[in-house]
N, C-alpha and C positions, 0 to 999 in steps of 0.2 A: 492606299492609305488607309481606308475604312476597314479593308480586311485584315490588315497589319495590327491596328486597334483591336479589333476583335480577337485575333489570335493571340496578343500580349494579355489582354484580359482573360481568356480562357486558361491560358498558362499559368497565370496567377492565382486565378480560382483553383486551379488543381492542385499547385503547391501548397496554398494554403489549407486545403481539403486533407490532403494528406498529411500535412503535420498537425492537422487538429486546430489550426487557428487559434491556439491558446485555450481550446475549450477542455482539452484534456485536464483533469486535476494534477496536483503536483503533492507530494509526498511532505506534509507538513513538519517542520524541525522537531515537534514533541513525538513523531512516531520514530525518529531516526535513531537508531541504536541497536544493542544487544540487549534482548528481552529474557530474563528468567524468572522461573517460579520455584517457591519451597514446596510444592505438592510433591511428595514423593513418588508418584508414578512419573513425574516427568524429571526425576533426577538426572542429570547428566545432559539433558535436552534444553535447547533454546532456539529462539528465532531471532533474526537480524533484518533489519529495514534500513535501507540506503535509499538516496534519491532515485536510484535506478532500479534495484532489485529487493527483492525479499527471499531470503534464506532460511531453511529449516535445519537443524542438527536434531536429529532421532537419537536416542540412546543407542550407544554401541554402532553407530553408523555414520560414514561420511555427510557432511554438510552439502545439500543440494541447493543449488540457487536459482532463481526464476527472475526473467525480465517483468518489471511493472509495466502495463499498459494503461493503466488510468486508476484514479483514486477519485472517491465520491464523499463527499462529507455532509452527513445530516445533523442538524442541531435542534432540538425541542428546547425551548426556554422554560419547560416545565420539568425536564428532567437534569440529573446532575452528571449526565455524560454526554460526548459525542460521538455519534456513529462514524466510523469510517469505513469504508468497503473498498479495499485494494485489490484490483483486477491484475492478474500476473499471466505469463505464459511459461510453459515448461519448454525443455528443450526440442520436443517434438511439436510446439507450436500450439498445442492445447490451452485453452483459456480456463482459468479458476478465479475465484474470489475467495477473499480472506476479510471476513467482518469483524471487526473490533470495537468494543466501547471503549474510549479513552476518557478517564476520571481526571480531570485537572486539579481538582480539590485533594484529591487523595495521591500529592506526590506523582501524579501523570501515570499512575496505574493503567493498565488495559485488562481487559477480560476479552474471551472470545465471545463472539455472539452465541455461539452453540454450547458455550461451556462458561456460564455467568459465575459458576462458583469458584471458579480458578482465577487467581490474581497473579499477574506477570507484572513485573518491574524491569525498569529499566537499570541494566548493570552497568552499561557503557555506552553513553551516547558517542555521537561522533561532532 
């Protein structure tokens, strides 16, 4: 009987570990949607965030979608933005990250951490 309890406990622990036991972040509603910018060099481009995927539409190319594996939220009370880092994997399984500053006071605009001069506005929320 003791072996059975230990086995059940081990299996339960393994299942929770595989599923992240709720530790993985989830995409907040304020990031879900299609994001565009008025920056001329990105005309015809957009990116899209859903609860499960992040997709990028480059100019004159097909959209490519990636599976979100995790999201991290960092908030500094001295800043006007929230930093979200979205971890995702491509078709080959390679992991990438997308870091966005979210500005709730500026109608929910976002800026890429590596391109803070460009503002992206949600055009189509879901």
